[in-house]
DSSP file (Angstrom, degrees, kcal/mol; ACC not computed):
  #  RESIDUE AA STRUCTURE BP1 BP2  ACC     N-H-->O    O-->H-N    N-H-->O    O-->H-N    TCO  KAPPA ALPHA  PHI   PSI    X-CA   Y-CA   Z-CA
    1    1 A X              0   0    0      0, 0.0     2,-0.3     0, 0.0     0, 0.0   0.000 360.0 360.0 360.0 134.2  -32.7  -21.3   -8.7
    2    2 A X        -     0   0    0      1,-0.1     3,-0.1     3,-0.0     0, 0.0  -0.606 360.0-113.1 -79.6 133.4  -34.0  -18.0  -10.0
    3    3 A X        -     0   0    0     -2,-0.3    -1,-0.1     1,-0.1     3,-0.1  -0.288  42.0 -89.9 -64.2 152.7  -31.4  -15.4  -11.0
    4    4 A X        -     0   0    0      1,-0.1    -1,-0.1     3,-0.0     2,-0.1  -0.315  49.0-101.1 -60.9 143.3  -31.2  -12.2   -8.9
    5    5 A X        -     0   0    0     -3,-0.1     2,-0.3     1,-0.1    -1,-0.1  -0.409  36.8-115.0 -66.4 140.8  -33.4   -9.4  -10.2
    6    6 A X        -     0   0    0     -2,-0.1     2,-0.4    -3,-0.1    -1,-0.1  -0.601  38.0-176.4 -78.0 136.0  -31.5   -6.8  -12.1
    7    7 A X        -     0   0    0     -2,-0.3     3,-0.3     1,-0.1    -3,-0.0  -0.994  28.3-161.1-136.1 142.4  -31.6   -3.4  -10.4
    8    8 A X  S    S+     0   0    0     -2,-0.4    -1,-0.1     1,-0.2    -2,-0.0   0.431  79.7  84.4 -98.7  -0.1  -30.2   -0.1  -11.5
    9    9 A X        +     0   0    0      2,-0.1     2,-0.3     0, 0.0    -1,-0.2   0.639  69.2  96.0 -78.1 -12.6  -30.2    1.4   -7.9
   10   10 A X  S    S-     0   0    0     -3,-0.3     2,-0.2     1,-0.1    -3,-0.0  -0.588  79.8-117.5 -81.9 139.5  -26.8   -0.2   -7.2
   11   11 A X        -     0   0    0     -2,-0.3     2,-0.5     1,-0.1    -1,-0.1  -0.458  21.4-120.2 -74.5 142.3  -23.8    2.0   -7.6
   12   12 A X        -     0   0    0     -2,-0.2     2,-0.6    35,-0.1    35,-0.2  -0.731  25.7-132.5 -79.8 127.3  -21.1    1.1  -10.1
   13   13 A X  E     -a   47   0A   0     33,-3.2    35,-2.5    -2,-0.5     2,-0.7  -0.732  15.5-143.6 -83.3 122.1  -17.8    0.6   -8.4
   14   14 A X  E     -a   48   0A   0     -2,-0.6    65,-2.2    33,-0.2    66,-2.0  -0.791  18.7-170.0 -92.3 114.6  -15.1    2.6  -10.3
   15   15 A X  E     -ab  49  80A   0     33,-3.0    35,-1.9    -2,-0.7     2,-0.5  -0.922   8.1-157.1-113.0 119.1  -11.8    0.6  -10.2
   16   16 A X  E     -ab  50  81A   0     64,-3.3    66,-3.1    -2,-0.5     2,-0.7  -0.842   5.2-153.3 -96.0 126.9   -8.6    2.2  -11.4
   17   17 A X  E     -ab  51  82A   0     33,-3.3    35,-2.8    -2,-0.5     2,-0.5  -0.886  18.0-144.6-103.0 109.1   -5.9   -0.3  -12.5
   18   18 A X  E     -ab  52  83A   0     64,-2.5    66,-0.8    -2,-0.7     2,-0.3  -0.624  15.2-169.5 -87.6 121.4   -2.5    1.5  -12.0
   19   19 A X  E     +a   53   0A   0     33,-3.1    35,-0.6    -2,-0.5     2,-0.3  -0.808  11.2 167.1-102.1 147.1    0.3    0.9  -14.4
   20   20 A X    >   -     0   0    0     -2,-0.3     3,-2.2    33,-0.1    39,-0.1  -0.981  46.2 -76.4-153.8 158.1    3.9    2.0  -13.8
   21   21 A X  T 3  S+     0   0    0     -2,-0.3    40,-0.2     1,-0.3    41,-0.0  -0.320 117.6  15.1 -58.7 130.0    7.3    1.3  -15.4
   22   22 A X  T 3  S+     0   0    0     38,-2.8    65,-0.6     1,-0.3    -1,-0.3   0.441  92.9 141.2  87.3   0.6    8.6   -2.0  -14.3
   23   23 A X  B <   -E   86   0B   0     -3,-2.2    39,-2.0    37,-0.2     2,-0.7  -0.278  56.5-126.0 -73.6 163.1    5.3   -3.3  -12.9
   24   24 A X    >   -     0   0    0     61,-2.4     3,-0.6    37,-0.2    61,-0.4  -0.894  29.5-176.3-105.6  97.1    4.1   -6.9  -13.3
   25   25 A X  T 3>  +     0   0    0     -2,-0.7     4,-2.2     1,-0.2     3,-0.3   0.452  53.6  99.0 -82.4  -0.5    0.6   -6.3  -14.9
   26   26 A X  H 3> S+     0   0    0      1,-0.2     4,-2.0     2,-0.2    -1,-0.2   0.888  83.8  50.7 -56.1 -42.4   -0.7   -9.9  -15.0
   27   27 A X  H <> S+     0   0    0     -3,-0.6     4,-2.5     1,-0.2    -1,-0.2   0.883 109.1  51.2 -62.9 -38.6   -2.8   -9.4  -11.8
   28   28 A X  H  > S+     0   0    0     -3,-0.3     4,-2.7    -4,-0.3    -1,-0.2   0.895 108.1  52.2 -65.6 -39.3   -4.3   -6.3  -13.2
   29   29 A X  H  X S+     0   0    0     -4,-2.2     4,-2.3     2,-0.2    -2,-0.2   0.895 110.5  48.7 -62.9 -39.5   -5.2   -8.1  -16.4
   30   30 A X  H  X S+     0   0    0     -4,-2.0     4,-2.9    -5,-0.2     5,-0.2   0.934 110.7  50.0 -65.1 -46.3   -6.9  -10.8  -14.4
   31   31 A X  H  X S+     0   0    0     -4,-2.5     4,-2.6     1,-0.2     5,-0.2   0.931 111.0  49.9 -57.6 -46.2   -8.8   -8.3  -12.3
   32   32 A X  H  X S+     0   0    0     -4,-2.7     4,-2.0     1,-0.2    -1,-0.2   0.924 113.2  45.6 -58.4 -46.7  -10.0   -6.5  -15.5
   33   33 A X  H  X S+     0   0    0     -4,-2.3     4,-2.3     2,-0.2    -2,-0.2   0.908 113.3  49.1 -65.2 -42.6  -11.2   -9.8  -17.0
   34   34 A X  H  X S+     0   0    0     -4,-2.9     4,-2.5     2,-0.2    -2,-0.2   0.922 111.6  48.5 -65.2 -43.7  -12.9  -11.0  -13.9
   35   35 A X  H  X S+     0   0    0     -4,-2.6     4,-2.3    -5,-0.2    12,-0.2   0.887 111.2  50.9 -65.1 -37.2  -14.8   -7.7  -13.4
   36   36 A X  H  X S+     0   0    0     -4,-2.0     4,-2.2    -5,-0.2    -1,-0.2   0.911 110.5  49.8 -63.5 -41.6  -15.9   -7.7  -17.0
   37   37 A X  H  X S+     0   0    0     -4,-2.3     4,-2.7     2,-0.2    -2,-0.2   0.895 109.0  51.7 -64.5 -40.2  -17.1  -11.3  -16.6
   38   38 A X  H  X S+     0   0    0     -4,-2.5     4,-2.6     2,-0.2     5,-0.2   0.937 109.4  50.1 -61.5 -46.2  -19.1  -10.3  -13.4
   39   39 A X  H  X>S+     0   0    0     -4,-2.3     4,-1.3     1,-0.2     5,-1.3   0.922 113.1  46.3 -57.1 -44.8  -20.7   -7.4  -15.3
   40   40 A X  H  <5S+     0   0    0     -4,-2.2    -1,-0.2     1,-0.2    -2,-0.2   0.911 112.5  49.6 -65.6 -42.3  -21.7   -9.8  -18.1
   41   41 A X  H  <5S+     0   0    0     -4,-2.7    -1,-0.2     1,-0.2    -2,-0.2   0.886 115.4  43.1 -65.0 -39.2  -23.0  -12.4  -15.8
   42   42 A X  H  <5S-     0   0    0     -4,-2.6    -1,-0.2     2,-0.2    -2,-0.2   0.665 104.6-130.2 -80.7 -16.7  -25.1   -9.9  -13.8
   43   43 A X  T  <5S+     0   0    0     -4,-1.3     2,-0.3    -5,-0.2    -3,-0.2   0.700  78.5  76.5  74.6  18.1  -26.3   -8.2  -17.0
   44   44 A X  S   <S-     0   0    0     -5,-1.3     2,-1.3    -6,-0.2    -2,-0.2  -0.981  90.5 -99.6-153.3 160.2  -25.4   -4.8  -15.6
   45   45 A X        +     0   0    0     -2,-0.3     3,-0.1     1,-0.2    -9,-0.1  -0.686  49.2 153.7 -89.0  94.8  -22.3   -2.7  -15.1
   46   46 A X        +     0   0    0     -2,-1.3   -33,-3.2     1,-0.2     2,-0.4   0.697  69.9  40.9 -88.3 -23.8  -21.5   -3.1  -11.4
   47   47 A X  E     -a   13   0A   0    -35,-0.2     2,-0.5   -12,-0.2   -33,-0.2  -0.991  62.6-169.8-129.3 133.3  -17.8   -2.5  -12.1
   48   48 A X  E     -a   14   0A   0    -35,-2.5   -33,-3.0    -2,-0.4     2,-0.3  -0.988  15.0-162.1-119.4 122.1  -16.2    0.1  -14.3
   49   49 A X  E     -a   15   0A   0     -2,-0.5     2,-0.3   -35,-0.2   -33,-0.2  -0.784   9.7-177.6-105.8 148.5  -12.4   -0.3  -14.9
   50   50 A X  E     -a   16   0A   0    -35,-1.9   -33,-3.3    -2,-0.3     2,-0.5  -0.995  26.0-125.7-140.4 145.8  -10.0    2.3  -16.2
   51   51 A X  E     -a   17   0A   0     -2,-0.3    19,-1.7   -35,-0.2     2,-0.3  -0.795  35.3-170.6 -92.2 128.7   -6.2    2.0  -16.8
   52   52 A X  E     +ac  18  70A   0    -35,-2.8   -33,-3.1    -2,-0.5     2,-0.3  -0.790  15.5 177.1-122.1 159.3   -4.2    4.6  -15.0
   53   53 A X  E     -ac  19  71A   0     17,-0.9    19,-0.7    -2,-0.3   -33,-0.1  -0.966  31.5-139.3-156.9 147.7   -0.7    5.9  -14.9
   54   54 A X  S    S+     0   0    0    -35,-0.6     2,-0.3    -2,-0.3   -34,-0.1   0.558  93.0  57.3 -83.4  -8.5    1.1    8.7  -13.2
   55   55 A X  S    S-     0   0    0      2,-0.2    14,-0.2    15,-0.1     4,-0.0  -0.935  77.0-137.5-124.3 148.0    3.1    9.5  -16.3
   56   56 A X  S    S+     0   0    0     -2,-0.3     2,-0.1    15,-0.1    15,-0.1   0.581  77.1  79.7 -81.6  -9.1    1.7   10.4  -19.8
   57   57 A X  S    S-     0   0    0      1,-0.2    12,-0.3    11,-0.1    -2,-0.2  -0.423  93.5 -78.0 -96.1 171.1    4.0    8.3  -21.9
   58   58 A X        -     0   0    0     -2,-0.1     2,-0.4    10,-0.1    10,-0.2  -0.309  47.8-138.3 -62.6 150.5    4.0    4.6  -22.7
   59   59 A X  E     -F   67   0C   0      8,-3.2     8,-2.8    -3,-0.1     2,-0.6  -0.901   2.3-142.2-116.8 141.2    5.3    2.3  -19.9
   60   60 A X  E     -F   66   0C   0     -2,-0.4   -38,-2.8     6,-0.2     6,-0.2  -0.906  20.5-146.4-100.7 125.2    7.6   -0.7  -20.2
   61   61 A X    >   -     0   0    0      4,-2.8     3,-1.8    -2,-0.6   -37,-0.2  -0.182  37.8 -86.4 -78.1 178.7    6.7   -3.5  -17.8
   62   62 A X  T 3  S+     0   0    0    -39,-2.0   -38,-0.1     1,-0.3    -1,-0.1   0.874 131.0  45.7 -55.4 -39.7    9.2   -5.8  -16.2
   63   63 A X  T 3  S-     0   0    0    -40,-0.3    -1,-0.3     2,-0.1     3,-0.1   0.339 123.6-101.3 -90.4   7.8    9.2   -8.1  -19.2
   64   64 A X  S <  S+     0   0    0     -3,-1.8     2,-0.2     1,-0.3    -2,-0.1   0.393  70.8 147.1  93.0  -3.8    9.4   -5.3  -21.7
   65   65 A X        -     0   0    0     -5,-0.1    -4,-2.8     1,-0.1     2,-0.5  -0.483  43.1-137.3 -64.7 131.9    5.7   -5.1  -22.8
   66   66 A X  E     -F   60   0C   0     -6,-0.2     2,-0.3    -2,-0.2    -6,-0.2  -0.833  25.8-178.2 -98.2 128.9    4.9   -1.5  -23.6
   67   67 A X  E     -F   59   0C   0     -8,-2.8    -8,-3.2    -2,-0.5     2,-0.4  -0.902  16.1-152.5-124.7 151.2    1.5   -0.3  -22.3
   68   68 A X        +     0   0    0     -2,-0.3     2,-0.3   -10,-0.2   -10,-0.1  -0.985  18.7 179.4-123.3 134.6   -0.3    3.0  -22.6
   69   69 A X        -     0   0    0     -2,-0.4   -17,-0.2   -12,-0.3   -16,-0.1  -0.853  37.8 -83.4-129.6 165.3   -2.8    4.2  -19.9
   70   70 A X  E     -c   52   0A   0    -19,-1.7   -17,-0.9    -2,-0.3   -15,-0.1  -0.406  53.3-109.0 -62.7 143.2   -5.0    7.2  -19.3
   71   71 A X  E >   -c   53   0A   0    -19,-0.2     3,-0.8     1,-0.1   -17,-0.1  -0.388  48.3 -78.7 -71.1 155.6   -3.2   10.1  -17.8
   72   72 A X  T 3  S+     0   0    0    -19,-0.7    -1,-0.1     1,-0.2   -18,-0.1   0.374 100.7  82.8 -37.9-173.3   -3.9   10.9  -14.2
   73   73 A X  T 3  S+     0   0    0     -3,-0.1     4,-0.3     1,-0.0    -1,-0.2  -0.189  87.1  66.9  96.2 -40.8   -7.1   12.9  -13.3
   74   74 A X  S X  S+     0   0    0     -3,-0.8     3,-1.1     1,-0.2     4,-0.5   0.773  84.7  70.7 -80.3 -26.8   -9.1    9.7  -13.5
   75   75 A X  G >  S+     0   0    0      1,-0.3     3,-1.5     2,-0.2    -1,-0.2   0.901  95.6  52.8 -58.6 -42.0   -7.5    8.2  -10.4
   76   76 A X  G 3  S+     0   0    0      1,-0.3    -1,-0.3    35,-0.1    -2,-0.2   0.713 105.5  56.5 -67.0 -19.2   -9.2   10.7   -8.1
   77   77 A X  G <  S+     0   0    0     -3,-1.1    -1,-0.3    -4,-0.3    -2,-0.2   0.503  90.0  98.6 -88.4  -4.6  -12.5    9.7   -9.6
   78   78 A X    <   -     0   0    0     -3,-1.5   -63,-0.2    -4,-0.5     3,-0.1  -0.515  63.1-151.1 -85.1 150.3  -12.0    6.1   -8.7
   79   79 A X  S    S+     0   0    0    -65,-2.2    37,-2.7     1,-0.3     2,-0.4   0.796  90.3  20.1 -80.6 -33.0  -13.6    4.3   -5.7
   80   80 A X  E     -bd  15 116A   0    -66,-2.0   -64,-3.3    35,-0.2     2,-0.4  -0.997  64.4-161.9-138.0 138.0  -10.6    1.9   -5.7
   81   81 A X  E     -bd  16 117A   0     35,-2.5    37,-2.8    -2,-0.4     2,-0.5  -0.994  13.0-154.6-119.4 127.5   -7.1    2.1   -7.1
   82   82 A X  E     -bd  17 118A   0    -66,-3.1   -64,-2.5    -2,-0.4     2,-0.6  -0.899   4.6-163.1-107.3 125.2   -5.2   -1.2   -7.5
   83   83 A X  E     -bd  18 119A   0     35,-2.9    37,-1.1    -2,-0.5    40,-0.1  -0.928  12.3-147.4-110.0 117.9   -1.4   -1.0   -7.5
   84   84 A X        -     0   0    0    -66,-0.8   -59,-0.1    -2,-0.6    37,-0.1  -0.196  19.1-104.6 -78.2 173.9    0.4   -4.2   -8.8
   85   85 A X        -     0   0    0    -61,-0.4   -61,-2.4    37,-0.1     2,-0.3  -0.163  23.4-143.2 -86.8-176.1    3.7   -5.5   -7.7
   86   86 A X  B     -E   23   0B   0    -63,-0.2    36,-0.4   -25,-0.1     2,-0.4  -0.942  32.2 -87.8-144.0 162.3    7.2   -5.4   -9.2
   87   87 A X        +     0   0    0    -65,-0.6     2,-0.4    -2,-0.3    34,-0.0  -0.590  51.4 167.9 -78.5 130.1   10.0   -7.9   -9.3
   88   88 A X        +     0   0    0     -2,-0.4     3,-0.1     1,-0.1    34,-0.0  -0.992  24.8 168.3-145.7 135.0   12.4   -7.6   -6.4
   89   89 A X  S    S+     0   0    0     -2,-0.4     2,-0.3     1,-0.2    -1,-0.1   0.351  73.0  22.0-122.0   0.4   15.1   -9.8   -5.1
   90   90 A X  S  > S-     0   0    0      1,-0.1     4,-1.5     0, 0.0     3,-0.2  -0.983  79.2-103.8-159.2 165.6   16.7   -7.5   -2.6
   91   91 A X  H  > S+     0   0    0     -2,-0.3     4,-2.6     1,-0.2     5,-0.2   0.838 120.3  60.0 -62.5 -32.5   16.1   -4.5   -0.4
   92   92 A X  H  > S+     0   0    0      1,-0.2     4,-2.5     2,-0.2    -1,-0.2   0.876 101.2  53.6 -64.5 -36.9   18.2   -2.5   -3.0
   93   93 A X  H  > S+     0   0    0     -3,-0.2     4,-2.1     2,-0.2    -1,-0.2   0.906 110.2  47.5 -62.3 -41.4   15.6   -3.4   -5.7
   94   94 A X  H  X S+     0   0    0     -4,-1.5     4,-2.7     2,-0.2     5,-0.2   0.939 111.7  49.4 -65.9 -46.9   12.8   -2.0   -3.5
   95   95 A X  H  X S+     0   0    0     -4,-2.6     4,-2.3     1,-0.2    -2,-0.2   0.904 110.6  50.9 -58.2 -42.5   14.8    1.2   -2.7
   96   96 A X  H  X S+     0   0    0     -4,-2.5     4,-2.4     2,-0.2    -1,-0.2   0.907 111.4  47.2 -63.7 -41.9   15.5    1.7   -6.5
   97   97 A X  H  X S+     0   0    0     -4,-2.1     4,-1.6     2,-0.2    -2,-0.2   0.919 111.3  50.6 -67.1 -42.6   11.8    1.2   -7.3
   98   98 A X  H  < S+     0   0    0     -4,-2.7    -2,-0.2     1,-0.2    -1,-0.2   0.905 112.5  48.0 -59.8 -40.7   10.7    3.6   -4.6
   99   99 A X  H >< S+     0   0    0     -4,-2.3     3,-0.8    -5,-0.2    -2,-0.2   0.909 114.4  44.9 -65.8 -42.5   13.2    6.2   -5.9
  100  100 A X  H 3< S+     0   0    0     -4,-2.4     3,-0.3     1,-0.2    -1,-0.2   0.679 109.5  56.8 -78.0 -16.6   12.1    5.8   -9.5
  101  101 A X  T 3X  +     0   0    0     -4,-1.6     4,-2.5     1,-0.2    -1,-0.2  -0.053  61.8 125.3-107.9  32.9    8.4    5.9   -8.8
  102  102 A X  H <> S+     0   0    0     -3,-0.8     4,-2.6     1,-0.2     5,-0.2   0.875  73.9  54.5 -59.6 -38.8    8.1    9.2   -6.9
  103  103 A X  H  > S+     0   0    0     -3,-0.3     4,-2.2     2,-0.2    -1,-0.2   0.917 110.9  46.1 -61.5 -40.1    5.4   10.5   -9.3
  104  104 A X  H  > S+     0   0    0      2,-0.2     4,-2.7     1,-0.2     5,-0.2   0.932 112.5  49.6 -65.4 -45.6    3.3    7.4   -8.6
  105  105 A X  H  X S+     0   0    0     -4,-2.5     4,-2.3     1,-0.2    -2,-0.2   0.909 111.9  48.9 -60.5 -42.7    3.8    7.7   -4.9
  106  106 A X  H  X S+     0   0    0     -4,-2.6     4,-1.6     2,-0.2    -1,-0.2   0.897 110.4  51.3 -63.6 -40.4    2.9   11.4   -5.0
  107  107 A X  H  < S+     0   0    0     -4,-2.2     4,-0.5    -5,-0.2    -2,-0.2   0.929 111.0  47.2 -63.4 -44.8   -0.2   10.6   -7.0
  108  108 A X  H >< S+     0   0    0     -4,-2.7     3,-1.1     1,-0.2    -1,-0.2   0.900 110.3  53.6 -62.5 -39.8   -1.3    7.9   -4.5
  109  109 A X  H 3< S+     0   0    0     -4,-2.3    -1,-0.2     1,-0.2    -2,-0.2   0.821 107.2  52.2 -63.1 -31.6   -0.6   10.4   -1.6
  110  110 A X  T 3< S+     0   0    0     -4,-1.6    -1,-0.2    -3,-0.2    -2,-0.2   0.486  81.5 117.0 -88.1  -2.4   -2.9   13.0   -3.3
  111  111 A X  S <  S-     0   0    0     -3,-1.1   -35,-0.1    -4,-0.5     6,-0.0  -0.313  77.5 -95.9 -64.2 148.4   -5.9   10.7   -3.7
  112  112 A X    >   -     0   0    0      1,-0.1     3,-1.9   -36,-0.1    -1,-0.1  -0.283  32.3-114.3 -60.4 151.5   -9.1   11.7   -1.8
  113  113 A X  T 3  S+     0   0    0      1,-0.3    -1,-0.1    -3,-0.1    -2,-0.1   0.770 115.1  63.8 -59.4 -26.3   -9.5    9.9    1.6
  114  114 A X  T 3  S+     0   0    0      2,-0.1     2,-0.6   -34,-0.0    -1,-0.3   0.653  82.7  94.4 -73.9 -14.6  -12.6    8.2    0.2
  115  115 A X  S <  S-     0   0    0     -3,-1.9     2,-0.3   -35,-0.1   -35,-0.2  -0.691  70.9-143.3 -84.2 119.7  -10.5    6.4   -2.4
  116  116 A X  E     -d   80   0A   0    -37,-2.7   -35,-2.5    -2,-0.6     2,-0.6  -0.612   8.8-152.1 -77.9 139.6   -9.4    2.9   -1.3
  117  117 A X  E     -d   81   0A   0     -2,-0.3     2,-0.3   -37,-0.2   -35,-0.2  -0.964  15.6-176.0-116.8 116.7   -5.9    1.9   -2.4
  118  118 A X  E     +d   82   0A   0    -37,-2.8   -35,-2.9    -2,-0.6     2,-0.3  -0.835   7.1 166.5-111.1 148.9   -5.4   -1.9   -2.8
  119  119 A X  E     -d   83   0A   0     -2,-0.3     2,-0.3   -37,-0.2   -35,-0.2  -0.953  15.2-162.9-152.4 170.0   -2.2   -3.6   -3.6
  120  120 A X    >   +     0   0    0    -37,-1.1     3,-1.7    -2,-0.3     4,-0.2  -0.963  57.3   4.1-151.4 164.0   -0.5   -7.0   -3.7
  121  121 A X  T >  S-     0   0    0     -2,-0.3     3,-1.5     1,-0.3     4,-0.2  -0.217 128.7 -18.8  55.8-144.3    3.0   -8.4   -3.9
  122  122 A X  T >> S+     0   0    0    -36,-0.4     3,-1.5     1,-0.3     4,-0.6   0.562 120.3  86.7 -73.7  -7.1    5.7   -5.8   -3.8
  123  123 A X  H <> S+     0   0    0     -3,-1.7     4,-2.0     1,-0.3     3,-0.5   0.759  73.7  73.7 -60.8 -22.8    3.2   -3.1   -4.8
  124  124 A X  H <> S+     0   0    0     -3,-1.5     4,-2.8     1,-0.2    -1,-0.3   0.808  87.8  60.7 -62.8 -27.4    2.5   -2.8   -1.1
  125  125 A X  H <> S+     0   0    0     -3,-1.5     4,-2.1     2,-0.2    -1,-0.2   0.896 105.3  47.2 -65.0 -39.5    5.9   -1.0   -0.7
  126  126 A X  H  X S+     0   0    0     -4,-0.6     4,-1.2    -3,-0.5    -2,-0.2   0.915 113.6  47.3 -66.6 -43.4    4.7    1.7   -3.1
  127  127 A X  H  X>S+     0   0    0     -4,-2.0     5,-1.3     1,-0.2     4,-0.9   0.923 112.2  50.0 -64.6 -43.7    1.4    2.1   -1.2
  128  128 A X  H ><5S+     0   0    0     -4,-2.8     3,-0.8     1,-0.2    -1,-0.2   0.899 107.4  54.5 -61.6 -40.5    3.2    2.2    2.1
  129  129 A X  H 3<5S+     0   0    0     -4,-2.1    -1,-0.2     1,-0.2    -2,-0.2   0.794 107.7  51.0 -63.8 -27.1    5.6    4.8    0.9
  130  130 A X  H 3<5S-     0   0    0     -4,-1.2    -1,-0.2    -3,-0.4    -2,-0.2   0.667 107.8-126.2 -83.2 -16.1    2.6    7.0   -0.1
  131  131 A X  T <<5 +     0   0    0     -4,-0.9    -3,-0.2    -3,-0.8    -2,-0.1   0.552  61.9 142.5  80.7   7.2    1.0    6.6    3.3
  132  132 A X      <       0   0    0     -5,-1.3    -1,-0.3     1,-0.1    -2,-0.1  -0.373 360.0 360.0 -77.9 159.1   -2.2    5.4    1.7
  133  133 A X              0   0    0     -3,-0.1    -1,-0.1    -2,-0.1   -17,-0.1   0.335 360.0 360.0-140.9 360.0   -4.3    2.7    3.2
């Protein structure tokens, strides 16, 4: 089978990978790796990823890993923003995360209508709190 012809007329999809304190970033790391592999396989940049955060400082994930991301401003430039989940064992855990992540919720709420917001796991609670879809 002949590989698909390379074309530059296709738009690069800009995907923002959102980090926040207490998140479980494994899914975002997988998404980043898979999109990089797709770009390499196609021989063109069909996906551009950027790491985002609603706060300018380093973030500690659920397991204590410290991550640094680009400060906001780029989120509004993304076609898609992906919000990962967090560890929760009770409704109180969800309430606590919603309370502590007000800057993230506000950032998601302020995204342009053209920006798709995707999430998985308990991250859907943050997206729902922002009213994004």
